[in-house]
C-alpha positions in Angstrom: 2.0 -11.4 8.0 5.6 -10.5 8.8 7.7 -7.9 7.0 11.0 -9.0 5.6 13.7 -6.5 4.7 16.8 -7.6 2.7 20.0 -5.6 3.6 22.1 -5.2 0.5 25.1 -3.2 -0.6 28.7 -3.5 -1.7 31.1 -5.4 0.5 32.4 -3.5 3.6 29.8 -0.8 3.7 28.7 -2.0 7.2 25.8 -4.3 6.4 26.8 -7.0 8.8 27.8 -4.6 11.6 24.4 -2.9 11.2 22.6 -6.3 11.1 24.3 -7.4 14.3 23.3 -4.2 16.0 19.7 -4.4 14.8 19.4 -7.9 16.3 21.3 -6.9 19.4 23.5 -9.9 19.2 26.5 -11.0 17.1 24.8 -13.4 14.7 26.6 -12.4 11.5 30.3 -12.9 11.0 31.9 -9.4 10.7 35.3 -9.2 9.2 37.3 -6.5 7.4 37.3 -8.1 4.0 34.8 -8.9 1.3 32.5 -11.9 1.5 32.6 -12.3 5.2 28.9 -13.2 4.9 28.7 -16.4 2.8 25.0 -17.3 3.6 22.3 -14.8 4.2 21.8 -14.3 7.9 18.2 -14.0 9.0 17.0 -12.5 12.2 13.6 -11.7 13.5 13.2 -8.6 15.7 10.1 -7.3 17.5 8.5 -4.0 16.4 8.8 -1.5 19.3 5.1 -0.6 19.7 4.6 1.3 22.9 0.8 1.0 22.6 1.0 -2.6 23.6 2.5 -1.9 27.1 -0.4 0.4 28.0 -2.9 -2.1 26.6 -1.4 -4.8 28.7 -1.6 -2.7 31.9 -5.2 -1.7 31.2 -6.2 -5.3 30.6 -4.5 -6.4 33.8 -6.5 -3.7 35.7 -9.8 -4.4 34.0 -9.7 -8.1 34.6 -8.0 -7.8 38.1 -5.2 -10.1 37.0 -2.2 -10.7 39.3 0.2 -10.1 36.4 -0.2 -8.3 33.1 -1.0 -10.5 30.1 2.0 -11.3 27.8 2.8 -8.8 25.0 3.3 -10.2 21.5 4.6 -7.5 19.2 4.6 -7.6 15.4 8.0 -8.7 14.0 10.3 -7.9 11.2 12.7 -10.3 9.6 16.0 -8.8 8.5 18.1 -10.7 5.9 21.8 -9.8 5.8 22.6 -10.5 2.1 26.3 -10.8 1.3 27.9 -7.9 -0.7 27.1 -7.5 -4.3 30.0 -6.5 -6.6 30.2 -5.2 -10.2 29.5 -8.1 -12.4 27.3 -10.0 -9.9 24.6 -10.5 -12.5 27.2 -12.4 -14.6 28.4 -14.5 -11.7 31.2 -12.2 -10.3 31.8 -12.5 -6.6 29.2 -14.7 -5.2 26.9 -13.6 -8.0 23.5 -15.0 -8.7 23.4 -16.8 -5.4 22.9 -13.5 -3.7 20.5 -12.2 -6.3 18.2 -15.2 -5.6 18.2 -14.4 -1.9 16.9 -10.8 -2.7 13.9 -12.3 -4.6 12.6 -13.7 -1.3 12.3 -10.4 0.7 9.4 -7.9 0.7 11.6 -4.8 0.6 15.2 -3.9 0.0 17.3 -1.6 2.2 20.4 -0.6 0.4 23.3 0.3 2.7 25.5 3.0 1.2 28.9 4.0 2.7 29.0 7.6 4.0 31.4 7.1 6.9 35.0 8.3 6.6 37.0 5.5 8.3 39.5 4.6 5.6 40.9 1.8 7.7 37.9 -0.2 6.5 39.0 -1.6 3.2 37.0 -0.4 0.2 36.2 -3.1 -2.3 37.4 -2.3 -5.9 33.7 -1.8 -6.9 33.4 1.0 -4.3 34.3 4.6 -5.1 31.8 7.0 -3.5 28.2 6.9 -2.2 26.7 7.8 -5.6 28.7 5.3 -7.6 28.2 2.6 -5.0 24.5 3.1 -5.2 24.6 2.9 -9.0 26.7 -0.2 -9.0 24.2 -2.1 -6.9 21.2 -0.8 -8.9 23.0 -1.8 -12.2 23.5 -5.3 -11.0 19.9 -5.6 -10.0 18.8 -4.2 -13.4 21.0 -6.6 -15.3 19.6 -9.5 -13.4 16.1 -8.4 -14.2 17.0 -7.9 -17.9 18.2 -11.5 -17.9 14.8 -12.6 -16.6 13.0 -10.5 -19.2 15.1 -11.7 -22.1 14.1 -15.3 -21.3 10.4 -14.4 -21.8 9.1 -16.0 -25.0 7.5 -13.9 -27.7 3.8 -14.9 -28.3 3.2 -16.9 -31.5 0.2 -18.2 -33.4 -3.1 -18.1 -31.5 -1.7 -16.3 -28.4 -4.1 -15.5 -25.6 -5.0 -12.0 -24.6 -3.1 -12.5 -21.4 0.1 -13.7 -23.3 0.0 -10.6 -25.5 -0.5 -8.3 -22.5 2.4 -10.0 -20.7 4.7 -9.6 -23.6 3.7 -5.9 -23.9 4.6 -5.4 -20.3 7.9 -7.3 -20.8 8.8 -5.0 -23.7 8.0 -1.8 -21.7 10.1 -3.1 -18.8 13.0 -4.0 -21.0 13.0 -0.6 -22.7 12.9 1.2 -19.4 15.5 -1.0 -17.6 17.9 -0.6 -20.6 17.7 3.2 -19.9 18.7 2.6 -16.2 15.2 2.8 -14.7 14.1 0.4 -11.9 11.0 -1.7 -12.6 9.2 -0.2 -9.7 9.4 3.2 -11.4 8.0 2.1 -14.8 4.5 3.2 -15.7 2.4 0.2 -16.4 -1.4 -0.2 -16.6 -3.1 -2.1 -13.8 -3.5 -5.1 -16.0 0.2 -5.0 -17.0 1.2 -4.7 -13.4 -0.8 -7.8 -12.6 0.9 -10.0 -15.2 4.3 -8.4 -14.5 4.0 -9.5 -10.8 4.7 -13.1 -11.9 8.1 -12.1 -13.2 9.3 -11.5 -9.6 11.7 -8.7 -10.8 14.3 -7.6 -8.2 13.9 -3.9 -9.1 10.1 -4.0 -8.7 10.5 -4.4 -4.9 10.1 -1.3 -2.8 13.5 0.1 -1.9 15.0 2.6 0.5 18.5 3.7 1.4 20.4 3.4 4.6 23.2 6.0 4.7 25.8 4.5 7.0 27.2 7.7 8.5 29.6 8.9 11.1 27.9 9.7 14.4 28.2 13.5 13.9 26.2 13.2 10.6 23.1 11.4 12.1 21.0 14.5 11.9 22.0 15.4 8.4 19.4 15.2 5.6 20.5 12.8 2.9 17.4 13.2 0.7 14.1 11.3 0.1 13.8 7.6 1.0 17.1 7.8 2.8 17.7 7.1 6.5 20.9 8.2 8.2 22.1 5.4 10.5 25.5 5.0 12.2 26.1 1.2 12.4 28.8 1.8 15.0 26.4 3.8 17.2 23.7 1.1 16.8 26.2 -1.5 18.0 27.0 0.6 21.1 23.2 1.2 21.7 22.6 -2.5 21.7 24.8 -2.9 24.7 23.0 -0.3 26.8 19.8 -0.5 28.9 16.6 1.1 27.6 17.0 4.2 29.7 20.7 4.6 28.8 19.7 4.2 25.1 17.2 7.1 25.4 19.9 9.3 27.1 22.5 8.4 24.4 20.1 9.1 21.5 19.0 12.4 23.1 22.7 13.5 23.3 23.0 12.8 19.6 19.9 14.9 18.7 17.7 12.0 17.6 14.6 10.6 19.1 14.6 7.0 17.7 17.2 4.3 17.2 18.2 3.4 13.6 16.3 0.1 14.1 13.1 1.9 14.8 13.5 4.3 11.9 14.4 1.4 9.5 11.3 -0.5 10.5 9.1 2.6 10.2 10.4 3.1 6.7 9.7 -0.5 5.8 6.1 -0.2 7.0 5.7 3.1 5.1 7.0 1.9 1.7 5.0 -1.4 1.9 1.8 0.4 3.1 1.6 -1.7 6.3 -0.3 -0.9 9.5 -1.0 -2.8 12.7 -4.3 -3.6 14.4 -4.3 -4.7 18.0 -6.0 -7.3 20.2 -6.3 -7.1 23.9 -7.5 -9.9 26.2 -6.5 -11.9 29.3 -4.6 -14.4 27.2 -2.4 -11.9 25.4 -2.0 -8.4 24.0 -0.8 -8.4 20.4 -0.1 -6.4 17.3 -1.0 -7.8 13.9 0.5 -6.5 10.7 -1.7 -6.0 7.6 -1.7 -4.1 4.4 -3.4 -0.7 4.5 -6.8 -1.2 3.0 -7.4 -4.7 4.3 -11.0 -5.4 5.3 -12.1 -6.9 8.6 -12.7 -10.4 7.3 -9.3 -10.7 5.8 -7.7 -9.1 8.8 -9.3 -11.8 10.9 -7.6 -14.3 8.6 -4.2 -13.0 9.7 -5.0 -14.4 13.2 -6.2 -17.7 11.8 -7.1 -18.6 8.3 -10.3 -20.4 9.6 -11.5 -17.0 10.8 -12.1 -15.9 7.2 -14.8 -18.5 6.6 -16.2 -18.2 10.1 -16.3 -14.4 10.3 -19.5 -12.9 11.7 -18.6 -9.4 12.7 -15.8 -7.4 14.4 -16.2 -5.3 17.5 -13.9 -2.3 17.0 -12.7 0.6 19.2 -10.0 3.2 18.4 -6.8 2.8 20.5 -7.2 6.3 22.1 -10.8 5.6 23.1 -9.8 2.2 24.5 -7.1 3.9 26.7 -9.3 6.8 27.8 -12.1 4.4 28.9 -9.7 1.9 30.5 -10.6 -1.2 28.5 -13.4 -3.0 26.7 -16.0 -2.6 29.5 -15.5 1.2 29.8 -15.4 1.7 26.1 -18.7 -0.2 25.6 -20.4 1.8 28.4 -19.2 5.0 26.8 -20.6 4.0 23.4 -17.1 4.0 21.9 -17.2 0.5 20.5 -19.1 -0.5 17.3 -19.8 -3.6 15.3 -18.4 -3.7 11.8 -19.1 -6.1 9.0 -16.6 -8.0 6.8 -16.1 -5.1 4.4 -15.0 -2.6 7.1 -11.5 -1.3 6.3 -9.3 -1.8 9.4 -7.3 1.3 10.5 -4.0 1.5 12.2 -4.4 1.2 16.0 -7.9 -0.3 15.9 -8.4 -2.6 18.9 -10.5 -5.4 17.6 -12.4 -8.4 19.0 -13.6 -10.7 16.2 -16.8 -12.7 16.5 -16.3 -16.0 14.8 -18.8 -18.8 14.0 -17.2 -22.0 15.5 
């Protein structure tokens, strides 16, 4: 699976500048006026997983290869969604077109303007970080209320599922009318299951990107908030890897904004990566935390679910310490696991499949 993060916010908060920097290329049209982004720009970026480099080197040495096997990292899709404005749920600005694009992503990253450059025109919907955040949330809530208001009330011999669904709809409507997001509404497990089919925008995991001035990068903006300077990210994208490290160090941070945004996306969606290492390739595979071995095999190829026999597993640290599969087996660090084994982050796995 591939993680997709929708970048949302009011016009001119730096979404497209940040998007361009994250992708290290100018793929979004950046202009100093609202609605510079007319269609959602989509870019796929690799997840910087340093474990893969070492696995590739170990595999080259173990198999006496002339060159290391290619590295295929996990990926994240970023979707730059054009600016929402007050009244978007009723069609203002580019309205429902943007709201429909948000439905397609796994998580929402809301960019909020904290930088002080007043040469960048503020849209009329924008006042300050708190109100900007509330405007976007209000529009998402209003769009969800429109969806909920369209749900029919059960009549006659309604099924148990229809009654349960309507109960969930009523709970959600009451909460959203009070300004709550759907993801924060307490529902039973059964209600959550039926509510999933509603595809509510505010049920999606969400975090905040505070677009700050460079001197505020180390400032704490509260929970679920990452301080990123879009201008700095743009400058970083033009530097070599070594120059980037030196630049970040001078700013007092260890990771780029891209790395921190991806890490937050993985965290709020409960995602982890297992690894495969062979002569053909070294690769990271993204799965939900709690996924068993059989379904993890299916991420590689759906046929592997049916053909699953067992999984040979070794922890990443043990694989590195023992310099590959052969050394790990000789040291007794590998083990065979059945289909119900819950895969852990960093497990190096070789699946045995019935062909």
